[in-house]
C-alpha positions as CSV (number, residue, x, y, z in Angstrom):
1,M,-13.5,53.7,-30.6
2,N,-10.0,53.0,-29.2
3,T,-11.5,50.3,-27.0
4,L,-13.1,48.6,-30.0
5,I,-9.8,48.7,-31.9
6,E,-7.9,47.1,-29.0
7,R,-10.5,44.3,-28.8
8,L,-10.2,43.7,-32.6
9,K,-6.4,43.6,-32.2
10,Y,-6.4,41.1,-29.4
11,N,-9.1,38.9,-31.1
12,G,-8.2,39.4,-34.8
13,L,-7.2,35.8,-35.4
14,F,-10.2,34.4,-33.6
15,L,-12.6,36.6,-35.6
16,K,-11.1,35.8,-39.0
17,L,-11.2,32.1,-38.3
18,F,-14.7,32.3,-36.9
19,L,-16.1,34.2,-39.9
20,L,-14.4,31.9,-42.3
21,T,-15.8,28.8,-40.5
22,F,-19.2,30.3,-40.3
23,V,-19.4,31.0,-44.0
24,I,-18.2,27.5,-45.0
25,T,-20.6,25.8,-42.5
26,I,-23.6,27.7,-43.9
27,S,-22.6,26.9,-47.5
28,V,-22.2,23.2,-46.8
29,S,-25.4,23.1,-44.6
30,V,-27.5,24.7,-47.4
31,T,-26.1,22.4,-50.0
32,I,-26.7,19.3,-47.9
33,T,-30.3,20.5,-47.1
34,M,-31.1,21.0,-50.8
35,S,-29.9,17.5,-51.7
36,T,-31.6,15.9,-48.6
37,L,-35.0,17.2,-49.9
38,R,-34.6,14.9,-53.0
39,M,-33.8,11.7,-51.1
40,S,-35.7,8.5,-51.2
41,E,-36.3,7.1,-47.8
42,R,-36.6,3.5,-49.1
43,L,-33.4,3.7,-51.0
44,F,-31.6,5.0,-48.0
45,I,-32.9,2.4,-45.7
46,D,-31.9,-0.4,-48.1
47,T,-28.5,1.1,-48.5
48,F,-28.1,1.6,-44.8
49,S,-29.1,-1.9,-44.1
50,I,-26.5,-3.3,-46.5
51,T,-23.9,-1.1,-45.0
52,N,-24.8,-2.2,-41.5
53,A,-24.7,-5.8,-42.5
54,K,-21.1,-5.3,-43.5
55,V,-20.5,-3.5,-40.2
56,I,-22.0,-6.5,-38.3
57,N,-19.5,-8.8,-40.1
58,Q,-16.7,-6.5,-39.0
59,I,-17.9,-6.6,-35.4
60,K,-18.2,-10.3,-35.7
61,G,-14.6,-10.4,-36.9
62,N,-13.5,-8.4,-33.8
63,F,-15.3,-10.9,-31.6
64,E,-13.7,-13.8,-33.5
65,G,-10.3,-12.3,-33.0
66,Y,-10.8,-12.1,-29.2
67,N,-12.3,-15.6,-29.1
68,Y,-9.2,-16.9,-31.0
69,S,-6.9,-15.2,-28.5
70,I,-8.8,-17.0,-25.7
71,I,-8.6,-20.4,-27.5
72,R,-4.8,-20.0,-28.0
73,S,-4.3,-19.1,-24.4
74,A,-6.5,-21.9,-23.1
75,N,-4.6,-24.4,-25.2
76,H,-1.3,-23.1,-23.9
77,F,-2.4,-23.8,-20.3
78,Q,-3.8,-27.2,-21.2
79,Q,-0.7,-28.3,-23.0
80,N,1.6,-27.2,-20.2
81,G,2.7,-30.1,-18.1
82,T,3.9,-27.9,-15.2
83,V,0.6,-26.2,-14.9
84,R,-1.1,-29.7,-14.9
85,T,1.2,-30.8,-12.1
86,I,0.5,-27.7,-10.0
87,L,-3.3,-27.9,-10.4
88,S,-3.6,-31.7,-9.8
89,S,-1.0,-32.4,-7.1
90,E,-1.2,-31.6,-3.4
91,Q,0.6,-28.4,-2.5
92,T,2.4,-27.4,0.7
93,N,2.7,-23.8,1.8
94,R,6.2,-23.7,0.5
95,D,5.2,-25.3,-2.7
96,L,2.4,-22.7,-3.2
97,M,4.9,-19.8,-3.4
98,N,6.8,-21.5,-6.2
99,S,3.6,-22.6,-7.9
100,Y,2.3,-19.0,-7.9
101,Y,5.6,-17.9,-9.4
102,V,5.3,-20.5,-12.2
103,L,1.6,-19.7,-12.9
104,N,2.4,-16.0,-13.0
105,N,5.2,-16.7,-15.6
106,Q,2.8,-18.8,-17.7
107,M,0.2,-15.9,-17.6
108,E,3.0,-13.5,-18.8
109,L,3.6,-15.8,-21.7
110,V,-0.1,-15.6,-22.9
111,K,-0.5,-11.9,-22.2
112,P,0.7,-10.9,-25.8
113,N,-2.4,-12.6,-27.0
114,F,-4.4,-9.9,-25.2
115,D,-2.3,-6.8,-26.1
116,R,-5.4,-5.2,-27.6
117,Y,-7.8,-6.4,-24.9
118,D,-8.1,-5.6,-21.1
119,T,-8.5,-9.1,-19.9
120,G,-8.0,-10.8,-16.5
121,I,-7.0,-14.5,-16.2
122,M,-8.0,-16.9,-13.4
123,I,-6.7,-20.5,-13.1
124,T,-8.3,-22.8,-10.6
125,G,-7.1,-26.3,-9.8
126,K,-9.0,-29.4,-8.7
127,N,-6.7,-29.3,-5.6
128,G,-8.0,-25.9,-4.7
129,V,-5.0,-23.9,-6.0
130,T,-6.3,-20.5,-7.4
131,F,-4.3,-17.8,-9.1
132,S,-5.4,-14.6,-10.9
133,S,-3.5,-12.0,-13.0
134,D,-5.9,-9.3,-11.8
135,R,-8.1,-9.9,-8.8
136,S,-10.4,-7.0,-9.5
137,Y,-12.3,-9.2,-12.0
138,W,-13.0,-11.6,-9.1
139,P,-13.7,-9.4,-6.1
140,F,-14.6,-12.3,-3.7
141,S,-12.8,-15.0,-1.8
142,D,-11.6,-18.3,-3.2
143,E,-14.2,-20.2,-1.2
144,V,-17.0,-18.1,-2.9
145,W,-15.4,-18.5,-6.3
146,L,-15.2,-22.3,-6.0
147,E,-18.9,-22.4,-5.4
148,H,-19.8,-19.7,-8.0
149,S,-22.3,-20.5,-10.8
150,V,-19.5,-19.8,-13.4
151,M,-17.4,-22.5,-11.8
152,R,-20.2,-25.0,-11.5
153,N,-21.1,-24.5,-15.2
154,T,-17.5,-24.9,-16.2
155,W,-17.1,-28.2,-14.3
156,T,-20.4,-29.4,-15.8
157,E,-19.3,-28.8,-19.4
158,P,-15.5,-28.7,-19.2
159,R,-14.8,-29.6,-22.9
160,W,-16.4,-26.5,-24.3
161,L,-15.5,-22.9,-24.1
162,Q,-18.4,-21.1,-22.4
163,Y,-19.2,-17.4,-22.2
164,Q,-21.0,-16.4,-19.0
165,T,-21.7,-13.2,-17.1
166,Y,-21.9,-12.0,-13.5
167,E,-22.3,-8.7,-11.7
168,T,-19.7,-6.9,-9.4
169,E,-20.3,-3.9,-7.3
170,N,-17.3,-1.9,-8.5
171,Q,-16.9,-3.0,-12.2
172,G,-20.5,-3.8,-13.1
173,Q,-21.2,-6.7,-15.4
174,I,-18.2,-9.0,-16.1
175,I,-18.1,-11.3,-19.2
176,V,-16.1,-14.4,-18.6
177,A,-14.9,-17.2,-20.9
178,S,-14.4,-20.5,-19.1
179,K,-12.9,-23.8,-20.1
180,G,-11.9,-26.9,-18.3
181,L,-8.3,-28.2,-18.3
182,M,-8.2,-31.9,-18.9
183,E,-5.8,-34.7,-19.8
184,R,-6.2,-35.6,-23.4
185,I,-5.8,-39.3,-23.0
186,S,-7.7,-40.0,-19.9
187,G,-10.1,-37.1,-20.1
188,N,-9.7,-36.3,-16.4
189,V,-10.4,-32.7,-15.6
190,Y,-7.7,-31.2,-13.3
191,G,-8.6,-27.5,-13.4
192,T,-10.3,-24.6,-15.1
193,V,-9.1,-21.4,-16.8
194,H,-11.2,-18.2,-17.0
195,F,-10.7,-15.0,-19.1
196,A,-12.7,-12.1,-17.8
197,M,-13.5,-8.7,-19.4
198,N,-15.5,-5.7,-18.1
199,E,-18.6,-5.1,-20.1
200,E,-17.3,-1.6,-20.7
201,D,-14.2,-3.0,-22.4
202,F,-16.3,-5.6,-24.2
203,R,-18.3,-2.8,-25.6
204,K,-15.3,-1.4,-27.4
205,F,-15.5,-4.1,-30.0
206,Y,-18.4,-2.4,-31.6
207,L,-18.7,1.0,-30.0
208,T,-17.0,2.8,-33.0
209,F,-19.7,1.4,-35.3
210,T,-22.6,3.0,-33.3
211,S,-24.2,6.4,-33.7
212,P,-27.4,8.1,-32.6
213,G,-30.2,5.9,-33.7
214,N,-27.8,3.1,-34.7
215,D,-27.4,0.8,-31.7
216,V,-25.9,-2.6,-31.0
217,Y,-27.0,-5.3,-28.5
218,V,-25.4,-8.6,-27.6
219,L,-28.0,-11.1,-26.1
220,D,-28.0,-14.6,-24.9
221,N,-30.6,-17.2,-26.0
222,N,-32.9,-16.2,-23.1
223,G,-33.0,-12.5,-24.2
224,H,-30.7,-11.3,-21.5
225,I,-28.8,-8.2,-22.7
226,V,-25.2,-8.9,-22.1
227,S,-23.8,-5.8,-23.6
228,S,-25.0,-2.7,-25.5
229,N,-24.0,0.9,-26.2
230,I,-27.4,1.7,-24.5
231,T,-26.0,1.1,-21.0
232,E,-29.4,1.3,-19.2
233,T,-30.6,-1.8,-21.0
234,I,-27.7,-4.0,-19.9
235,G,-28.8,-6.8,-17.6
236,H,-32.4,-6.6,-18.6
237,E,-34.3,-9.1,-20.7
238,N,-36.0,-8.4,-24.0
239,K,-37.8,-11.5,-25.3
240,E,-39.2,-9.7,-28.4
241,L,-35.7,-8.5,-29.5
242,V,-34.1,-12.0,-29.1
243,N,-37.1,-13.6,-31.0
244,A,-36.6,-11.1,-33.8
245,A,-32.9,-11.8,-33.8
246,K,-33.5,-15.5,-34.1
247,E,-35.9,-14.9,-36.9
248,V,-33.4,-12.8,-38.9
249,A,-30.4,-15.0,-38.1
250,N,-32.2,-18.3,-38.9
251,S,-33.9,-17.2,-42.2
252,S,-33.0,-15.6,-45.5
253,I,-34.4,-12.2,-44.7
254,D,-31.9,-9.4,-44.3
255,Y,-33.8,-7.5,-41.6
256,T,-37.1,-7.1,-39.9
257,N,-39.1,-4.2,-38.5
258,M,-40.2,-4.1,-34.9
259,E,-40.8,-1.8,-31.9
260,V,-37.9,-1.4,-29.6
261,L,-38.0,0.8,-26.5
262,G,-41.3,2.3,-27.8
263,K,-40.0,3.3,-31.2
264,E,-40.0,1.7,-34.6
265,H,-36.7,0.1,-35.6
266,I,-35.1,-1.9,-38.4
267,V,-33.4,-5.0,-36.8
268,L,-30.4,-6.8,-38.3
269,A,-29.0,-9.8,-36.5
270,E,-26.1,-12.4,-36.6
271,Y,-25.6,-15.5,-34.5
272,L,-22.3,-15.8,-32.8
273,P,-21.7,-19.5,-32.4
274,F,-18.5,-19.2,-30.4
275,F,-20.3,-17.0,-27.8
276,D,-23.7,-18.8,-28.2
277,M,-25.2,-15.3,-28.4
278,Y,-26.8,-13.0,-30.9
279,L,-25.4,-9.8,-32.2
280,V,-28.2,-7.4,-33.0
281,N,-28.1,-4.0,-34.8
282,T,-31.2,-1.8,-34.4
283,I,-31.7,1.3,-36.6
284,N,-34.2,3.9,-35.5
285,R,-36.5,4.7,-38.4
286,D,-37.3,8.2,-37.3
287,V,-33.6,9.1,-37.0
288,V,-32.6,7.7,-40.4
289,S,-35.6,9.1,-42.1
290,A,-34.5,12.6,-41.0
291,A,-31.1,11.9,-42.5
292,V,-32.3,10.3,-45.8
293,I,-30.0,11.3,-48.7
294,D,-29.7,10.8,-52.4
295,K,-26.2,9.5,-53.0
296,R,-25.9,10.9,-56.5
297,S,-27.1,14.4,-55.6
298,I,-25.1,14.5,-52.3
299,G,-22.1,13.3,-54.2
300,L,-22.2,16.1,-56.8
301,Y,-23.1,18.9,-54.4
302,S,-20.8,17.8,-51.6
303,F,-17.8,17.2,-53.9
304,G,-17.9,20.7,-55.4
305,T,-18.7,22.4,-52.1
306,V,-16.1,20.5,-50.0
307,L,-13.4,21.0,-52.7
308,L,-14.0,24.7,-52.8
309,A,-14.1,24.9,-49.0
310,L,-10.9,22.9,-48.7
311,V,-9.0,25.2,-51.1
312,I,-10.2,28.3,-49.3
313,V,-9.5,26.9,-45.8
314,F,-6.1,25.6,-46.9
315,F,-4.7,28.8,-48.2
316,I,-6.2,31.2,-45.8
317,S,-5.7,29.0,-42.7
318,R,-2.1,28.3,-43.7
319,K,-1.4,32.0,-43.9
320,L,-3.1,32.9,-40.7
321,T,-2.0,30.0,-38.5
322,N,1.5,29.3,-39.8
323,S,3.2,31.2,-37.0
324,L,0.8,29.7,-34.4
325,S,1.5,26.2,-35.6
326,S,5.3,26.9,-35.4
327,L,4.8,28.2,-31.8
328,V,2.8,25.1,-30.8
329,K,5.5,22.9,-32.2
330,Q,8.2,24.7,-30.3
331,I,6.2,24.6,-27.1
332,G,5.5,20.9,-27.5
333,N,9.2,20.2,-27.9
334,A,10.2,22.3,-24.9
335,S,10.1,19.3,-22.5
336,K,12.5,17.3,-24.8
337,H,15.1,20.0,-24.1
338,D,14.5,20.1,-20.4
339,F,12.7,23.5,-20.8
340,D,15.9,25.2,-21.8
341,Q,15.0,26.1,-25.3
342,Y,13.0,29.3,-25.7
343,V,10.4,29.8,-28.4
344,T,10.7,32.2,-31.3
345,V,8.5,35.3,-30.9
346,T,7.0,35.9,-34.4
347,G,3.6,36.1,-36.2
348,A,0.4,37.8,-35.2
349,Y,-0.1,39.9,-32.1
350,E,-1.7,37.0,-30.2
351,T,1.0,34.6,-31.2
352,R,3.8,37.0,-30.1
353,Q,2.1,37.6,-26.8
354,I,1.9,33.8,-26.2
355,G,5.5,33.4,-27.1
356,I,6.6,36.2,-24.8
357,A,4.5,34.8,-21.9
358,F,5.9,31.3,-22.5
359,N,9.5,32.5,-22.4
360,S,8.8,34.5,-19.2
361,M,7.2,31.4,-17.7
362,L,10.4,29.4,-18.5
363,D,12.5,32.0,-16.8
364,E,10.4,31.8,-13.7
365,L,10.3,28.0,-13.9
366,H,14.1,27.8,-14.0
367,E,14.4,30.2,-11.1
368,Y,11.9,28.3,-9.1
369,V,13.5,24.9,-9.8
370,E,16.9,26.3,-8.7
371,Q,15.3,27.6,-5.5
372,V,13.6,24.3,-4.8
373,M,16.8,22.3,-5.4
374,A,18.8,24.5,-3.2
375,S,16.2,24.3,-0.5
376,Q,16.0,20.5,-0.6
377,K,19.8,20.3,-0.5
378,K,19.9,22.5,2.6
379,Q,17.1,20.5,4.2
380,R,18.8,17.2,3.6
381,N,22.1,18.5,5.0
382,A,20.2,19.9,8.0
383,E,18.4,16.6,8.6
384,L,21.5,14.6,8.4
385,A,23.4,17.0,10.7
386,A,20.6,16.7,13.2
387,L,20.4,13.0,13.0
388,Q,24.1,12.6,13.5
389,Q,23.8,14.4,16.9
390,Q,21.3,11.8,18.1
391,I,23.7,9.2,19.4
392,N,21.8,7.3,22.0
393,P,23.1,8.0,25.5
394,H,22.6,4.3,26.4
395,F,25.1,3.4,23.7
396,L,27.8,5.8,25.0
397,Y,27.1,4.8,28.6
398,N,27.3,1.0,27.9
399,T,30.4,1.5,25.8
400,L,32.2,3.6,28.5
401,T,31.1,1.0,31.1
402,S,32.7,-1.7,29.0
403,I,35.9,0.2,28.8
404,K,35.9,0.7,32.5
405,F,35.6,-3.0,33.1
406,L,38.4,-3.8,30.6
407,V,40.7,-1.3,32.5
408,Q,39.8,-2.8,35.9
409,Q,40.5,-6.3,34.5
410,G,43.9,-5.2,33.3
411,S,43.0,-5.4,29.6
412,K,44.5,-2.1,28.8
413,E,45.2,-2.9,25.1
414,E,41.6,-3.9,24.5
415,A,40.4,-0.8,26.3
416,A,42.6,1.3,24.2
417,D,41.4,-0.3,21.0
418,T,37.8,0.2,22.1
419,I,38.4,3.9,22.9
420,H,40.1,4.3,19.6
421,S,37.1,2.8,17.8
422,L,34.7,5.0,19.7
423,I,36.7,8.1,18.8
424,S,36.7,7.2,15.2
425,L,33.0,6.4,15.3
426,L,32.3,9.8,16.8
427,Q,34.5,11.6,14.4
428,N,32.8,10.0,11.4
429,T,29.2,10.5,12.7
430,I,29.4,13.9,14.5
431,G,32.6,15.5,13.2
432,N,32.0,14.7,9.5
433,V,28.9,16.5,8.2
434,D,29.3,15.2,4.6
435,E,26.2,13.3,3.5
436,I,28.2,11.3,0.9
437,V,31.2,9.2,1.8
438,T,33.2,6.5,0.0
439,V,32.6,2.8,0.5
440,E,36.0,2.6,2.3
441,Q,35.0,5.3,4.8
442,E,31.5,3.7,5.4
443,L,33.1,0.3,6.0
444,E,35.7,1.8,8.4
445,N,32.9,3.4,10.4
446,L,31.0,0.1,10.3
447,K,33.9,-1.9,11.5
448,N,34.4,0.5,14.5
449,Y,30.7,0.0,15.4
450,V,31.0,-3.8,15.1
451,F,34.2,-3.9,17.2
452,I,32.5,-1.9,20.0
453,N,29.5,-4.2,20.1
454,Q,31.6,-7.3,20.1
455,K,33.6,-6.0,23.0
456,R,30.4,-5.4,24.9
457,Y,28.5,-8.6,24.0
458,G,31.3,-11.0,23.0
459,N,32.0,-12.7,19.7
460,R,28.8,-14.8,19.5
461,I,27.9,-12.9,16.3
462,K,30.7,-12.9,13.6
463,V,30.8,-10.2,11.0
464,H,32.4,-10.9,7.6
465,Y,33.2,-8.4,4.9
466,F,33.2,-9.2,1.1
467,V,33.9,-6.0,-0.9
468,A,35.0,-5.9,-4.5
469,P,38.3,-4.1,-4.7
470,D,37.1,-1.8,-7.6
471,C,34.2,-0.6,-5.4
472,I,36.3,1.0,-2.6
473,D,36.3,4.5,-4.1
474,Y,32.6,4.6,-5.1
475,N,30.2,7.0,-3.2
476,V,27.5,5.9,-0.9
477,P,25.2,7.9,1.5
478,K,26.7,8.1,5.0
479,L,25.4,5.5,7.5
480,I,23.7,3.5,4.8
481,L,24.8,0.1,6.1
482,Q,24.9,0.7,9.9
483,P,21.1,0.6,10.6
484,F,20.9,-2.9,9.1
485,V,23.9,-4.3,10.9
486,E,22.4,-2.7,14.1
487,N,19.1,-4.5,13.5
488,A,20.9,-7.8,13.0
489,F,22.8,-7.4,16.2
490,F,19.9,-6.5,18.4
491,H,16.9,-8.2,16.7
492,G,18.3,-11.0,14.5
493,F,19.6,-13.4,17.2
494,N,17.1,-13.4,20.0
495,K,16.4,-17.2,19.5
496,K,19.7,-18.4,18.2
497,A,22.7,-18.3,20.5
498,S,25.2,-17.4,17.7
499,G,25.5,-16.6,14.1
500,S,27.1,-14.5,11.5
501,I,26.5,-11.3,9.5
502,H,27.8,-11.0,5.9
503,I,28.4,-7.6,4.4
504,M,28.9,-7.6,0.6
505,V,29.5,-4.8,-1.9
506,W,29.9,-5.2,-5.6
507,K,29.2,-3.5,-8.9
508,E,26.4,-4.9,-11.2
509,E,26.3,-3.1,-14.6
510,E,25.8,0.6,-13.7
511,K,24.5,-0.1,-10.2
512,L,26.3,-0.5,-6.9
513,I,24.8,-3.3,-4.8
514,C,25.3,-3.4,-1.0
515,E,23.9,-6.4,0.9
516,V,23.7,-7.1,4.6
517,M,22.7,-10.8,5.2
518,D,22.5,-12.7,8.5
519,N,21.6,-16.3,9.4
520,G,19.6,-15.3,12.4
521,D,16.0,-15.8,13.5
522,G,14.4,-14.2,10.4
523,I,10.8,-13.0,10.3
524,A,7.6,-14.2,8.9
525,S,6.4,-12.2,5.8
526,E,3.4,-10.8,7.7
527,S,5.7,-9.3,10.3
528,K,8.3,-7.6,8.2
529,D,7.0,-4.2,9.1
530,K,7.9,-5.0,12.7
531,L,11.6,-5.5,12.0
532,V,12.4,-2.1,13.3
533,P,10.1,0.1,15.3
534,R,8.9,3.3,13.5
535,K,9.5,5.3,16.7
536,K,12.8,5.6,18.5
537,G,13.1,3.2,21.4
538,R,15.4,0.8,23.1
539,G,15.8,-1.3,20.0
540,Q,17.8,1.5,18.3
541,H,21.0,1.7,20.4
542,F,23.2,3.7,18.1
543,S,21.6,6.5,16.0
544,G,18.3,8.1,15.1
545,I,18.7,7.0,11.5
546,G,16.3,4.1,11.4
547,I,16.0,1.4,8.8
548,N,12.7,2.9,7.7
549,N,14.5,6.1,6.7
550,V,17.2,4.5,4.5
551,H,14.8,3.7,1.6
552,E,13.5,7.3,1.7
553,R,17.0,8.7,1.8
554,V,18.1,6.7,-1.2
555,Q,15.1,7.7,-3.3
556,L,15.4,11.3,-2.3
557,L,19.1,11.3,-3.4
558,Y,19.0,9.2,-6.5
559,G,15.4,8.6,-7.7
560,E,12.7,6.0,-7.5
561,K,14.5,3.2,-9.4
562,Y,17.0,3.0,-6.5
563,G,16.2,1.9,-2.9
564,V,16.1,-1.0,-0.4
565,E,14.7,-4.5,-0.8
566,L,14.2,-6.8,2.2
567,S,13.7,-10.6,2.1
568,S,13.3,-12.8,5.1
569,G,11.7,-16.0,6.3
570,D,10.9,-17.3,9.8
571,G,14.1,-19.1,10.9
572,E,15.9,-18.5,7.6
573,G,17.7,-15.2,8.4
574,T,17.3,-11.8,6.8
575,K,18.8,-10.3,3.6
576,V,18.7,-6.6,2.9
577,R,19.8,-5.3,-0.6
578,I,20.5,-1.6,-1.2
579,T,20.7,-0.5,-4.9
580,L,22.7,2.7,-5.6
581,P,24.0,4.4,-8.7
582,V,27.8,4.1,-9.4
583,T,29.3,7.5,-8.7
584,K,32.7,8.8,-7.6
585,Q,33.7,12.1,-6.0
């Protein structure tokens, strides 16, 4: 007995709502069944056909809206003189990069036309230039694309907007709208533009208007099913269906009866001239016959029943679920307050238990977050401390050897300056365990490192510093600039006999920008990942903190919107930009 009482106490809210829903459902079902028995199948079919005819017009309107967006976008590209120049003139490799940038900007301008549609855009020039906003719609090479049937058809009829289809392995059937780009006066065709959409996305234009037994097909003139909510029929041909569609669309009859997929259907159709396709709506007679209703009877019975049910559900559900609704609202707003706001424990037993459990979870979450943050901080400090001990012995050996030669040559002052720089460098890297230093401290450490290298290798590489005075006291991660200067010294001037390195620091809005730029050998874009080896080797003469680690350190400390950007070209030098937040100690 006590066990039964405990179960009722834990499931009281569920039982009350279940019993209430059960009673209302039975009442509504009996009422609808009584009215259904009085229905006239013919009246229902006529009414349903009229309704679906309006639905077809709505679907057609959706297609027209999409077609209009494509026309506007195609006209934008055709009227753009820059696009015409890019697609008709001969392009060098250097010109291509700028051309791709311009084409991307032009595509961004037309993207608002497709805010409601997932559409990929492809532009192809007569000169072979090809650019796409989303290559997943064209999963093949440019050479294959230029010989594709879609391209051939577009070049054959460049004046007209054509809708075609093709199959892909990953995305299934693709529906693409294509049009030639031509000069208005001469009529010369200099390129093509294509707008592609997955059949799955194309289906969304009408999917909300379908239901069991009420299906939609989009067919071309040959009976090829381009799209349908019955996915297994897509890609197949149905000559009987397209012939019925042509009969309905080209005559005064509202619908026709025919057998589709082995069952009797009512067929409504509309020709889509802009697609050159047919929109077909089929209604399964067996399904609609089972749902035949008398509108007058169902209106009277349903209105009274639903009104009574709504009154009962409103008052009882409000009383029973008020505390639960309040709890759900508080839980939903917890994230807005960084999970610092606890929920109020009130209401039924189940609601109170949920509130208590949620508050306990917040306590555990806060404790866990604090532990994780403390652990990460310790880990970062430990990693930095370990890395600071990893001064390469070759660097010390070569530096001491240089000092020895300076002393032997009688250059005592230069030797003393070199020793002083080495001492300062060791103090800042090994003696100072702080992870964050000021810009002034980081530059002082960097100058010592540069001074030692210039004493060892001569002054063939000049280093210039341009630091905004108001940035001296800002915080930066320790050794944030040294890896890039080191890389410039030992990798940036293998071909050139001399050059210069520029170190710049300035504030840009709420961000601190640090740049290391050299005019050395530079690298080709495909070799950027080889700028610094991933593993420690001879190329890293100073510390174990490699360039590949800097980006990860910055994001770990400040978040993903900060980090390192690298730009370089073969023979054009290298520029590294580090973006940090503006902070002070």
